[in-house]
C-alpha positions, -999 to +999 in steps of 0.1 A: +150-096-176+121-084-204+114-097-236+107-082-265+070-086-278+069-060-302+081-034-331+056-006-334+055+010-375+033+038-378+021+036-409-005+072-405-033+071-427-012+051-450-025+016-446-028+006-474+000+015-491+022-002-463+002-029-461+007-040-505+045-022-499+047-049-470+034-079-495+054-077-522+086-074-503+072-109-497+060-106-452+030-128-451+005-102-430-028-109-408-059-102-412-066-061-413-075-054-377-099-033-356-090-025-324-114-006-297-090+024-290-093+034-322-062+027-340-056+000-372-032-026-377-014-056-402+010-086-382+035-100-399+044-129-371+074-154-362+073-168-329+083-152-315+080-105-313+062-093-343+062-066-367+030-047-365+018-020-388-009+004-369-026+032-384-054+048-387-093+046-401-102+071-427-134+078-404-150+072-370-131+074-343-088+079-338-065+073-315-046+105-305-011+087-298-005+072-329-014+100-343+009+124-322+034+099-330+057+098-369+053+081-395+079+048-396+097+028-369+078+042-336+070+013-304+097-011-287+077-030-272+078-056-240+063-085-224+045-085-202+025-116-180+013-093-153+004-056-157-002-043-127+026-059-115+049-045-143+029-011-129+038-015-101+076-026-104+081+009-124+067+029-102+090+014-074+115+022-098+109+057-105+088+061-131+058+076-137+037+049-158+008+050-173-022+019-173-028-006-176-047+002-203-071-024-218-083-022-255-091-054-279-100-060-318-116-083-335-098-117-351-117-146-371-105-177-366-123-205-386-152-187-398-160-177-357-152-140-346-128-134-310-121-103-295-079-103-286-080-082-254-050-056-246-038-042-211-005-019-220+014-002-194+032+029-212+054+054-200+051+097-205+064+111-238+092+124-223+105+092-202+118+083-236+123+106-254+138+084-293+101+072-295+075+048-272+079+025-258+055+005-236+044-030-217+017-048-226-003-074-218-017-102-240-050-118-224-058-138-256-021-149-280-037-181-296-058-151-314-021-130-319+005-168-326-017-184-357-003-209-369-012-197-406+005-165-398+038-177-389+052-188-426+072-157-448+079-163-487+100-139-480+124-160-449+113-133-422+122-153-393+129-133-358+133-095-344+168-105-338+173-066-323+165-029-321+188+000-322+182+037-302+203+066-309+205+093-279+220+120-274+237+106-242+236+073-246+253+059-221+218+078-199+189+063-215+208+034-218+204+030-185+174+039-179+166+014-201+180-009-183+159-004-157+127-007-167+135-040-184+154-057-160+184-059-173+219-043-180+236-013-196+266-030-209+292-011-230+301-021-268+325-009-293+296+018-309+275+027-282+258+005-251+238-032-249+207-039-231+199-074-231+166-091-228+152-119-224+150-125-266+169-099-283+189-066-277+182-031-276+212-013-290+219+026-279+244+046-302+252+078-298+231+106-320+226+138-330+192+135-316+166+115-300+153+084-324+144+053-335+171+043-355+166+005-369+154-033-366+172-058-372+156-084-390+169-127-396+154-140-426+161-179-431+184-167-467+185-122-477+182-136-512+140-129-516+140-094-499+168-083-520+155-094-553+120-075-541+138-044-531+156-044-556+126-047-580+103-020-567+108+019-564+093+023-535+127+002-519+160+003-519+184-023-508+219-015-497+244-052-493+261-048-457+283-083-474+275-116-476+253-121-451+232-083-441+215-057-459+194-021-448+152-028-466+147+019-472+115+030-472+118+063-483+078+067-479+078+056-441+110+069-429+123+039-422+148+016-426+147-018-417+181-041-410+183-074-428+204-102-420+205-139-424+211-170-403+230-185-429 
C-alpha cells in the first residue's frame, strides 16, 4: 500500500501572492526552491505528507507541465523508495508510466548549499482526468524533512485525506486503487482508498477534478481567526471540529479539522 508523499497547489505565476497568503494564514513556508526543470516552490512540512506551492519563475526556463495545469489543487503525489521498481509495477498492472524523471533544487542548510534530488514516475494526463497523479522518490529526504520547518503558528499537523470527484467514481476509484496497491471500498458518499497514512476519497461529480485535501490542526482557533480576518480568504464552519478554508484567487478549498 502506497503512502501519501505530498499534495500540490499550483500558483502558476502568482507565487509571491500565494506565499504571502499562506504565511499570513499561519503556515511556515520553506525558503523558495528553484527546480532544475524550470519551476519554483515553497513547502509546508509535516512529519509525513506535506503541502507544496508550485509555480513558474517570471523569467528563464518555465516548466511546461506546470503551465499546462490549472490554478489550485492539482497534484496528488505518492511516495516511492524505488522509482524504477514503481515504473515496472505500474507497467505490469496495465498502465503506461513515464519516467523516472530526475531533477533537483538547491537547499541551504546551516549556510551550506546542497542539492535536494528527486525522481518521479508519472502517468499520461488521460489516465487520471481529475488531475496530476504521480510517484516521487526522495534521494535526499534529510534536505526536505527538516525540524526547523515542522512547526506552524496555526497548528498544522498533517494531511489526512484527499478527495477526487468523478463522473464514474467506481471506475476511477478502482483505477487509483490499482495504482496505489490498495483497495477501493464503497462508503456512504463514494469510494474510499486507504493509503499507508491517509485516505483518498472518490465521490460522484459532473466533471473530474480534485475537490479538496483535508488538513489536520492541533486546533482550528488560529486558522479560523486568520481566515476570517482577511478579505482574500473565507471560512465556513462545518461543526465544532471542522471547517473549510476557501482561497478564491487560487480556486482552492481546503477542509480543515481539529485533532482535539
